[in-house]
ROMARKOL-239259 format. One record per residue (C-alpha): residue number from 1; residue in one letter; z, y negated, x negated. Coordinates in steps of 0.25 Angstrom, whole numbers, padded with zeros to 4 digits. Each point is the difference from the previous one (the first is absolute). Layout:
  seq  type      z      y      x
  NUM     A      Z      Y      X
...
END
This chain:
  seq  type      z      y      x
    1     M   0245   0005   0185
    2     A   0003   0011   0011
    3     A  -0003  -0010   0011
    4     L  -0013  -0004  -0006
    5     F  -0004   0015  -0002
    6     A   0004   0003   0015
    7     L  -0009  -0012   0004
    8     V  -0012   0005  -0008
    9     V   0002   0014   0006
   10     L   0001  -0006   0014
   11     L  -0013  -0009  -0002
   12     A  -0007   0010  -0008
   13     Q  -0012   0001   0010
   14     P  -0002  -0015   0001
   15     L   0001  -0002  -0015
   16     L  -0010   0011  -0002
   17     I  -0010  -0007   0009
   18     I   0003  -0013  -0008
   19     F  -0003   0008  -0013
   20     A  -0013   0005   0006
   21     G  -0004  -0014   0003
   22     M   0003  -0003  -0015
   23     V  -0009   0012  -0004
   24     F  -0011  -0005   0009
   25     A   0001  -0014  -0006
   26     A  -0001   0005  -0014
   27     M  -0013   0006   0003
   28     V  -0005  -0013   0007
   29     D   0005  -0008  -0012
   30     G  -0007   0009  -0010
   31     G  -0013  -0002   0008
   32     A   0002  -0015   0000
   33     R   0003   0000  -0015
   34     L  -0013   0008  -0002
   35     L  -0008  -0010   0008
   36     E   0006  -0012  -0008
   37     R  -0008   0005  -0012
   38     F  -0013  -0003   0008
   39     L   0004  -0010   0011
   40     P   0009  -0011  -0006
   41     I   0004  -0005   0014
   42     R   0014  -0001   0007
   43     R   0009   0012   0001
   44     G   0000   0000   0015
   45     W  -0015   0001   0001
   46     R   0000   0012  -0010
   47     V   0011   0007   0008
   48     A  -0008  -0003   0013
   49     I  -0013   0006  -0007
   50     V   0007   0013  -0004
   51     L   0006   0002   0014
   52     V  -0014  -0003   0006
   53     L  -0006   0010  -0009
   54     V   0010   0011   0003
   55     G  -0002  -0003   0015
   56     V  -0015   0001  -0001
   57     F   0001   0013  -0008
   58     L   0010   0007   0010
   59     V  -0009  -0004   0012
   60     W  -0013   0005  -0007
   61     T   0007   0013  -0003
   62     A   0005   0002   0014
   63     Y  -0014  -0004   0006
   64     F  -0009   0008  -0009
   65     A   0009   0012  -0003
   66     G   0010   0000   0011
   67     S  -0008   0009   0010
   68     Q  -0004   0010  -0011
   69     I   0014   0001  -0006
   70     A   0006   0002   0014
   71     V  -0009   0011   0003
   72     Q   0003   0007  -0013
   73     A   0015  -0002   0001
   74     A  -0001   0007   0014
   75     A  -0007   0012  -0007
   76     L   0009   0000  -0012
   77     P   0012   0008   0006
   78     A  -0009   0011   0005
   79     T  -0006   0001  -0013
   80     V   0013   0001  -0007
   81     E   0005   0011   0010
   82     A  -0012   0008  -0002
   83     Q   0001   0000  -0015
   84     A   0015   0003   0001
   85     L  -0003   0012   0009
   86     R  -0011   0005  -0010
   87     A   0010  -0001  -0012
   88     I   0011   0008   0007
   89     H  -0011   0011   0005
   90     W  -0004   0001  -0015
   91     L   0014   0002  -0004
   92     S   0003   0010   0011
   93     E  -0013   0008  -0005
   94     R   0007   0001  -0014
   95     G   0013   0006   0005
   96     F   0008  -0012   0003
   97     A   0009   0004   0012
   98     I  -0002  -0012   0009
   99     E   0004   0001   0015
  100     A  -0008  -0007   0011
  101     R   0012  -0009   0003
  102     D   0000  -0004  -0015
  103     V  -0015  -0003   0001
  104     Q   0002  -0009   0012
  105     G   0012  -0007  -0006
  106     F  -0008  -0003  -0012
  107     V  -0012  -0005   0007
  108     E   0009  -0009   0009
  109     K   0006  -0006  -0012
  110     A  -0013  -0002  -0007
  111     V  -0006  -0007   0012
  112     G   0013  -0008   0002
  113     G   0000  -0004  -0014
  114     V  -0014  -0006   0002
  115     G   0004  -0006   0013
  116     Q   0012  -0007  -0007
  117     L  -0009  -0005  -0011
  118     T  -0010  -0006   0010
  119     A   0011  -0005   0008
  120     A   0007  -0007  -0012
  121     V  -0013  -0007  -0003
  122     G  -0002  -0004   0014
  123     G   0015  -0004   0002
  124     L  -0001  -0009  -0012
  125     I  -0012  -0007   0006
  126     G   0005   0001   0014
  127     A   0014  -0006  -0003
  128     V  -0006  -0014   0004
  129     G   0012  -0008   0001
  130     T   0006   0004  -0013
  131     T  -0014  -0001  -0007
  132     I  -0002  -0014   0005
  133     L   0014  -0004  -0004
  134     I  -0003   0005  -0014
  135     I  -0013  -0007  -0001
  136     V   0006  -0013   0005
  137     L   0011   0001  -0010
  138     G  -0010   0004  -0011
  139     I  -0008  -0012   0003
  140     Y   0011  -0010   0000
  141     F   0005   0006  -0013
  142     A  -0014   0000  -0006
  143     V  -0003  -0015   0003
  144     E   0013  -0006  -0006
  145     P   0007   0010  -0008
  146     Q   0007  -0010  -0008
  147     L   0007  -0006   0012
  148     Y   0007   0013   0004
  149     R   0003   0003  -0015
  150     R   0007  -0014  -0001
  151     G   0007   0003   0013
  152     V   0006   0013  -0005
  153     A   0003  -0006  -0014
  154     W   0007  -0012   0007
  155     M   0010   0010   0006
  156     M   0003   0005  -0014
  157     P   0011  -0006  -0010
  158     A  -0006  -0011  -0008
  159     D   0001   0008  -0013
  160     R  -0008   0012   0006
  161     R  -0011  -0007   0006
  162     D  -0009   0000  -0013
  163     Y   0003   0015  -0001
  164     F  -0004   0002   0014
  165     E  -0013  -0008  -0001
  166     G  -0004   0008  -0012
  167     T   0003   0013   0006
  168     A  -0007  -0004   0013
  169     Q  -0013  -0004  -0008
  170     L   0001   0014  -0007
  171     M   0001   0007   0013
  172     G  -0011  -0007   0006
  173     R  -0010   0002  -0011
  174     S   0004   0015  -0001
  175     L  -0002   0002   0015
  176     R  -0013  -0007   0000
  177     R  -0005   0009  -0011
  178     L   0006   0012   0006
  179     M  -0007  -0003   0013
  180     A  -0013  -0003  -0006
  181     G   0000   0013  -0008
  182     R   0004   0007   0013
  183     L  -0012  -0006   0008
  184     L  -0009   0003  -0011
  185     G   0004   0014  -0001
  186     M  -0001   0001   0016
  187     G  -0014  -0005  -0001
  188     I  -0005   0008  -0011
  189     E   0006   0013   0006
  190     G  -0005  -0003   0014
  191     V  -0014  -0004  -0004
  192     C  -0002   0011  -0011
  193     T   0005   0011   0010
  194     W  -0009  -0005   0011
  195     L  -0013  -0001  -0009
  196     L   0003   0014  -0007
  197     L   0003   0007   0013
  198     T  -0012  -0007   0007
  199     A  -0009   0004  -0011
  200     Y   0003   0015   0002
  201     G   0000  -0001   0015
  202     V   0014   0003   0002
  203     P   0004  -0003   0015
  204     M   0010  -0011   0003
  205     A  -0003  -0007  -0013
  206     A   0002  -0014   0005
  207     L   0014   0004   0006
  208     L   0004   0008  -0012
  209     G  -0004  -0012  -0009
  210     L   0008  -0010   0009
  211     L   0012   0009   0000
  212     T  -0001   0002  -0015
  213     G   0000  -0015  -0002
  214     L   0011  -0003   0010
  215     L   0009   0012  -0006
  216     A  -0003  -0005  -0014
  217     F   0010  -0011   0003
  218     L   0011   0010   0000
  219     P   0002   0005  -0015
  220     N   0004   0015  -0002
  221     I  -0001   0003   0015
  222     G  -0014  -0005   0005
  223     A  -0009   0007  -0010
  224     P   0005   0014   0003
  225     L  -0001  -0003   0015
  226     S  -0014  -0005  -0001
  227     G  -0004   0011  -0009
  228     L   0005   0011   0009
  229     L  -0008  -0006   0012
  230     M  -0012  -0001  -0008
  231     I   0000   0014  -0005
  232     L   0003   0006   0014
  233     V  -0012  -0008   0005
  234     G  -0009   0004  -0011
  235     F   0003   0015   0001
  236     S  -0004  -0001   0015
  237     G  -0014  -0002  -0005
  238     G   0000   0012  -0010
  239     V   0006   0004  -0013
  240     N  -0009  -0008  -0008
  241     M   0003  -0013   0008
  242     G   0015   0003  -0002
  243     I  -0001   0002  -0015
  244     Y  -0008  -0013   0000
  245     C   0011  -0007   0007
  246     I   0010   0005  -0010
  247     I  -0009  -0006  -0011
  248     V  -0001  -0013   0007
  249     Y   0015  -0001   0002
  250     V   0003   0004  -0015
  251     V  -0011  -0010  -0005
  252     V   0005  -0012   0009
  253     Q   0015   0002  -0003
  254     T  -0003   0002  -0015
  255     V  -0007  -0014   0000
  256     D   0011  -0006   0007
  257     G   0011   0007  -0008
  258     N  -0006  -0003  -0014
  259     I  -0006  -0014   0003
  260     I   0005  -0007   0012
  261     V   0015   0004  -0001
  262     P   0002  -0002  -0015
  263     M  -0007  -0014   0001
  264     V   0009  -0004   0011
  265     A   0013   0005  -0007
  266     R  -0004  -0008  -0013
  267     R   0000  -0013   0008
  268     T   0011   0002   0010
  269     V   0012   0010   0000
  270     D  -0001   0014  -0006
  271     L   0008   0008   0011
  272     A   0003   0015  -0002
  273     P  -0007   0009   0010
  274     A   0013   0007   0004
  275     L   0007  -0014   0003
  276     V  -0011  -0004   0009
  277     L  -0001   0013   0007
  278     G   0015   0000   0002
  279     A   0000  -0014   0006
  280     Q  -0012   0003   0009
  281     L   0008   0012   0006
  282     I   0013  -0008   0002
  283     M  -0008  -0012   0006
  284     G  -0009   0009   0008
  285     V   0012   0006   0007
  286     L   0008  -0013   0002
  287     F  -0012  -0009   0005
  288     G  -0012   0009   0003
  289     I  -0014  -0004  -0005
  290     I   0003  -0014  -0003
  291     G   0011   0005  -0010
  292     L  -0009   0010  -0006
  293     I  -0011  -0011  -0003
  294     L   0010  -0010  -0005
  295     A   0008   0010  -0009
  296     D  -0009  -0002  -0012
  297     P   0000  -0015  -0001
  298     M   0015  -0001   0003
  299     V   0004   0009  -0011
  300     A  -0009  -0008  -0009
  301     M   0007  -0013   0004
  302     I   0014   0007  -0002
  303     K  -0003   0004  -0014
  304     I  -0005  -0014  -0004
  305     W   0013  -0005   0006
  306     L   0009   0010  -0007
  307     E  -0008  -0002  -0014
  308     R   0002  -0015   0001
  309     G   0014   0001   0004
  310     A   0003   0009  -0012
  311     A  -0008  -0009  -0009
  312     R   0009  -0012   0005
  313     L   0013   0007  -0003
  314     E  -0005   0005  -0013
  315     A  -0003  -0015  -0004
  316     E   0013  -0005   0005
  317     G   0008   0011  -0008
  318     A  -0008  -0004  -0012
  319     E   0005  -0014   0001
END
């Protein structure tokens, strides 16, 4: 057991990439299963259609929105810096003792935080080699999931294979629904934020909508980050615009928290927020942005595995 644990620690990064491929496969598999209701064709063709649709969407987004979002992204750090200085100046006028070096340090941290955020998103997209590997693994897993499931089951003792098969199917179903709910939440948050901000004329509405949608993939962490950026940009256009951005943030997060999240939790695994946040902190420190992204689905799979194991031990004890 100690040797196995040491091997897992040594190969943690490759194993995480393989798990990322499984998560991508779950999303593709979910889309293929959805198409099956309307297109009774072979699974391989349905998987191909899903991949083509994803590729078309990404190309369309990059072509029509890429230049505009790039310009807005370049202006975002300056906007955040200006609003941070205004906030500190407002505090100074009301008696807070803030020295010049404190102001400079705060601004540098604020701008650095925005830079790290955009760098994290850009780094995720720019890690071409790892991304391609994850996509290729995900395609293989999605096209023939039973082949790989049977291969792993074959390495198990004969009396454990049925148990493993049931656990793997339950994990796959929960992961598909978890990712479907996550993508639905990302789409709703991103589109609603973009439309509501555009309706009021908030600057950088497209960029803020995109960041809100992307950060919605990170429970507990993404929403406060996107909300902070939205509010800072809003107050750059005046108090009324800032208050409007606060209202937009509250409304969007209320819809997501009271409709999307409970709906997903009922169909998948109900995870305690503190548990997910703790896993995100640990995975983020150990593995960076990819660990932060995969923390939530990994905790869900571990919980299913532990619950299945506890039920099996209880059944064996009853016998």
